[in-house]
C-alpha positions as a printed Julia matrix, in Angstrom:
345×3 Matrix{Float64}:
  -9.99   22.2    11.54
  -8.69   18.62   11.93
  -5.5    18.4    13.98
  -3.16   15.58   12.89
  -0.3    13.98   14.77
   2.04   11.61   12.96
   3.85    8.65   14.52
   6.96    7.47   12.67
   9.11   10.06   10.89
  11.15    7.68    8.73
  11.52    7.14    5.01
   7.86    7.24    3.9
   6.59    9.9     6.31
   7.46   12.7     3.91
   4.7    11.61    1.5
   2.15   11.71    4.32
   3.27   15.09    5.65
   3.37   16.68    2.2
  -0.17   15.45    1.58
  -1.5    16.76    4.89
  -0.09   20.2     4.1
  -2.04   20.25    0.81
  -5.44   19.5     2.38
  -7.73   22.28    3.59
  -8.95   22.26    7.2
  -6.01   20.13    8.33
  -3.15   21.19   10.6
  -0.14   19.02   11.49
   0.24   19.67   15.21
   2.6    16.99   16.59
   5.12   14.27   15.77
   6.21   11.14   17.59
   9.3     9.04   16.87
  11.78    6.99   18.91
  14.74    8.85   17.34
  14.52   12.51   18.3
  17.17   13.81   15.82
  15.33   12.28   12.85
  12.02   13.64   14.14
  13.42   17.14   14.59
  14.6    17.12   10.97
  11.02   16.42    9.87
   9.71   19.04   12.32
  11.96   21.72   10.84
  11.05   20.62    7.3
   7.31   20.99    7.97
   7.25   23.87   10.42
   6.33   21.92   13.56
   7.48   23.16   16.95
  10.1    21.02   18.74
   7.84   21.32   21.79
   5.27   19.23   19.91
   7.74   16.39   19.24
   7.57   13.32   21.46
   9.7    10.18   21.71
   7.16    8.15   23.72
   3.63    7.27   22.56
   2.17    7.7    26.06
   3.51   11.27   26.32
   2.3    12.0    22.8
  -1.25   10.84   23.58
  -1.29   12.69   26.91
   0.08   16.04   25.76
  -0.29   16.41   21.95
  -3.24   18.43   20.66
  -4.53   15.99   18.01
  -7.84   14.63   16.68
  -6.22   12.2    14.23
  -3.15    9.99   14.52
  -1.37    8.95   11.32
   0.62    5.76   12.03
   3.62    5.48    9.68
   5.53    2.7    11.41
   6.27   -0.97   10.75
   3.53   -3.59   11.14
   5.11   -5.1    14.23
   4.18   -1.89   16.12
   0.58   -1.51   14.92
  -1.29   -3.67   17.44
   0.11   -1.84   20.47
  -0.26    1.6    18.89
  -3.83    1.05   17.69
  -4.89   -0.16   21.14
  -3.41    2.87   22.9
  -4.71    5.37   20.35
  -8.21    3.84   20.34
  -8.37    4.03   24.14
  -7.3     7.69   23.87
 -10.29    8.34   21.59
  -8.37    9.43   18.49
  -9.22    8.61   14.88
  -6.5     6.76   12.97
  -4.88    6.13    9.63
  -2.59    3.1     9.8
   0.17    2.28    7.33
   0.03   -0.99    5.41
   0.58   -3.85    5.93
  -2.02   -3.44    8.65
  -0.95   -6.48   10.68
   1.39   -9.45   10.8
  -1.52  -11.9    11.11
  -5.21  -11.99   10.28
  -6.17  -12.46   13.94
  -4.16   -9.39   14.94
  -5.93   -7.33   12.26
  -9.35   -8.51   13.47
  -8.51   -7.45   17.02
  -7.43   -3.97   15.89
 -10.62   -3.49   13.88
 -12.67   -4.58   16.91
 -10.8    -2.14   19.18
 -11.66    0.81   16.93
 -15.32   -0.19   17.01
 -15.26   -0.76   20.76
 -13.9     2.74   21.45
 -16.0     4.44   18.7
 -13.06    5.78   16.7
 -12.6     5.66   12.95
  -9.74    3.56   11.51
  -8.6     3.46    7.88
  -5.65    1.58    6.39
  -3.28    3.77    4.37
  -3.56    1.85    1.11
  -2.51    4.34   -1.56
  -2.11    2.08   -4.61
  -5.81    2.28   -5.55
  -5.4     6.08   -5.45
  -2.62    6.13   -8.05
  -3.96    8.03  -11.07
  -3.54    5.14  -13.57
  -5.44    2.78  -11.26
  -8.2     5.33  -10.78
  -8.61    5.57  -14.56
  -8.54    1.8   -15.02
 -11.29    1.42  -12.42
 -13.38    4.04  -14.24
 -12.98    2.25  -17.58
 -13.94   -1.09  -16.03
 -17.01    0.42  -14.39
 -18.02    1.96  -17.72
 -17.74   -1.45  -19.44
 -15.13   -0.19  -21.9
 -13.61   -3.67  -22.29
 -16.81   -5.67  -22.36
 -16.78   -8.9   -20.38
 -13.41   -9.42  -18.62
 -11.67  -12.65  -19.66
  -8.14  -12.5   -18.17
  -5.89  -10.02  -16.43
  -2.13   -9.9   -15.82
  -0.46   -7.74  -13.21
   3.34   -7.46  -13.49
   5.7    -5.74  -11.07
   9.46   -5.66  -11.67
  12.48   -4.26   -9.91
  16.16   -5.18   -9.71
  16.4    -4.37   -6.03
  17.16   -7.27   -3.67
  20.27   -8.55   -5.53
  21.8    -5.11   -4.83
  21.15   -5.29   -1.05
  24.63   -6.59   -0.19
  25.87   -6.07    3.39
  27.24   -2.57    3.86
  25.1    -1.05    1.08
  23.05    1.9     2.33
  19.31    1.23    2.11
  16.37    3.48    3.04
  14.7     0.46    4.71
  17.59   -1.81    5.81
  15.21   -4.05    7.78
  14.16   -5.55    4.41
  17.23   -7.78    4.65
  15.99   -9.52    7.81
  12.26   -9.82    7.11
  11.29  -13.52    7.01
   8.41  -12.58    4.74
   9.38   -9.79    2.36
   7.93   -9.13   -1.08
   4.32  -10.1    -0.54
   4.14   -8.79    3.02
   5.65   -5.45    2.01
   3.96   -5.04   -1.39
   1.19   -7.62   -1.49
  -1.22   -5.41    0.42
  -0.94   -2.91   -2.45
  -1.42   -5.5    -5.17
  -4.25   -7.5    -3.63
  -6.1    -4.31   -2.69
  -5.75   -3.05   -6.27
  -7.09   -6.31   -7.71
 -10.03   -6.26   -5.29
 -10.65   -2.62   -6.26
 -10.83   -3.59   -9.92
 -12.59   -6.95   -9.82
 -14.01   -7.71   -6.37
 -13.39  -10.84   -4.34
 -11.81  -13.95   -5.94
 -12.92  -17.52   -5.27
  -9.52  -19.19   -5.06
  -5.77  -18.54   -5.01
  -2.61  -20.44   -5.86
   0.93  -19.13   -5.19
   4.54  -20.08   -5.9
   7.02  -17.85   -4.05
  10.83  -17.88   -4.21
  13.93  -16.23   -2.71
  16.45  -15.23   -5.38
  18.86  -12.81   -3.71
  21.38  -14.19   -1.18
  21.24  -10.92    0.75
  17.73  -11.35    2.21
  15.85  -13.77    4.43
  12.41  -13.62    2.79
  11.0   -14.11   -0.69
  11.63  -11.62   -3.5
   9.76  -13.25   -6.39
   6.41  -14.93   -6.9
   3.59  -15.95   -9.21
   0.03  -15.87   -7.86
  -3.14  -16.86   -9.71
  -6.53  -15.6    -8.53
  -9.61  -17.36   -9.83
 -12.99  -15.69  -10.36
 -16.24  -17.19  -11.7
 -15.52  -16.38  -15.35
 -11.92  -15.12  -15.53
  -8.56  -15.27  -13.78
  -5.85  -12.81  -12.74
  -2.14  -13.68  -12.88
   0.3   -11.75  -10.7
   3.97  -11.9   -11.82
   5.95  -10.04   -9.16
   9.7    -9.73   -8.63
  12.26   -7.56   -6.9
  15.05   -9.66   -8.41
  14.66   -9.37  -12.17
  16.69   -7.55  -14.82
  13.86   -8.01  -17.3
  12.82   -4.36  -17.65
  16.21   -2.69  -17.2
  17.06   -0.41  -20.1
  20.33    0.66  -18.45
  22.31    0.09  -15.28
  20.14    0.77  -12.21
  20.59    4.09  -10.47
  22.81    4.66   -7.45
  22.4     4.74   -4.5
  20.36    1.55   -4.19
  16.67    2.42   -4.02
  13.42    0.83   -5.14
  12.66    1.46   -8.83
   9.24   -0.15   -9.14
   7.81   -0.72  -12.61
   4.27   -1.98  -13.09
   2.26   -3.22  -16.04
  -1.38   -4.31  -16.16
  -3.08   -6.02  -19.11
  -6.82   -6.68  -18.93
  -8.4    -8.64  -21.77
 -12.11   -8.2   -22.44
 -14.31   -9.64  -25.15
 -14.6    -6.16  -26.71
 -11.2    -4.57  -26.03
  -7.87   -4.92  -24.22
  -6.52   -2.38  -21.74
  -2.78   -1.96  -21.24
  -1.02    0.0   -18.52
   2.56    0.38  -19.69
   5.5     0.67  -17.33
   5.96    4.32  -18.32
   2.48    5.07  -16.97
   0.65    5.26  -20.31
  -2.75    3.61  -20.62
  -4.06    2.4   -23.97
  -7.09    0.54  -25.32
  -6.82   -1.94  -28.18
 -10.21   -2.25  -29.84
 -11.98   -5.22  -31.44
 -10.13   -4.56  -34.72
  -6.67   -4.46  -33.1
  -6.31   -0.67  -33.26
  -4.52    0.8   -30.23
  -5.36    4.24  -28.84
  -3.5     6.02  -26.03
  -6.01    7.22  -23.43
  -3.6     8.57  -20.84
   0.02    9.65  -20.94
   1.59    9.04  -17.57
   4.98    9.63  -16.07
   5.39    7.06  -13.29
   3.69    5.91  -10.12
   2.47    9.22   -8.64
   2.93    8.43   -4.94
   2.72   12.01   -3.73
  -0.6    12.73   -5.44
  -1.98    9.33   -4.49
  -1.45   10.17   -0.82
  -3.18   13.51   -1.25
  -6.21   11.75   -2.78
  -6.22    9.08   -0.09
  -5.83   11.49    2.81
  -8.46   13.83    1.35
 -10.81   10.82    1.2
 -10.04   10.12    4.87
 -10.86   13.71    5.89
 -14.01   13.84    3.73
 -15.29   10.6     5.27
 -14.58   11.84    8.8
 -16.27   15.15    8.1
 -19.4    13.58    6.58
 -19.43   10.35    8.61
 -19.11    8.3     5.41
 -17.51    4.84    5.05
 -13.82    4.6     4.17
 -12.9     2.71    1.02
 -10.06    0.99    2.89
 -11.5     0.68    6.36
  -9.97   -1.79    8.78
 -12.86   -4.15    8.07
 -12.36   -3.92    4.32
  -8.62   -4.46    4.68
  -9.29   -7.8     6.35
 -10.32   -9.04    2.89
  -7.0    -7.86    1.45
  -5.04   -9.51    4.25
  -6.95  -12.75    3.73
  -5.46  -12.89    0.22
  -2.0   -11.83    1.38
  -1.72  -14.52    4.04
  -3.35  -17.1     1.74
  -0.48  -16.59   -0.72
   2.01  -17.71    1.94
  -0.25  -20.59    2.98
  -0.65  -21.76   -0.61
   3.1   -21.62   -1.21
   3.84  -23.59    1.97
   1.19  -26.23    1.36
   1.52  -26.35   -2.45
  -2.26  -26.19   -2.61
  -5.03  -24.02   -4.03
  -6.71  -21.99   -1.28
 -10.48  -21.73   -1.73
 -12.55  -18.89   -0.27
 -16.18  -19.36    0.75
């Protein structure tokens, strides 16, 4: 039985806790959060004793009965938490983005190795069912030789973040780096999952909404030996709105992926459907989706974490692997600032 303690009981913690409850041989034994009222709400929701709820990380590590710590806090907290948890000898899952700099991420990965604990980054996008199926089709060679790919993400979110509007993550307004720091880890990890490591990157990023400090739109091109991937990402576009956005103001992410091969074209539609267009132009629906299945993606991811711990197998999104994702994320900001192509060796 693996005993899990979770740090950070805010907006996204519910997905983690729901997933842990669905996995055999796992027990949620403790919570830690700076705000005790919010933590006690989660404790009541998931049947955790108030006596196992802590407001200080040092008390949590000293008194909580845990083998695993699930870190569901902002990236500015990760370096300190990972160091303390590693020294306490606990295995870890850490929410993305893993770190605010590449050097910081390297140090956290080294700490886990130094103290012989396992550390995986909670990167759930590759565990979304549509992305799992796309990976399978690519591995099977269903498209032939890949020629181009386009990854599109749209939302009409940041223009609605006016002062006084209730937001689940109000700190988005103040983040100096927003869209690609918050979401880029998902996107770059997904692209690496599909295609491996690119050779070069070029980015143009932009702030559209007056209500935020960071960027909310961007185009990134990733170059491979024989094909390229274009990322067209925006939290400030009305392009895919079929009606007025829902209230209250929340993220309403829509994603589309088009991969062109010399034998067929794959399309992930924004409703979650996946189709293949064959060499003759005939389209066939392979999968009828509903939307991004975050809850199930976390169950798959967290089951993978437990399986790898149990069998001492490598994590797909280990701290070391996530360094490659972060290299792309931070290169996008560097390319935008320098107006240059970033080459990887």
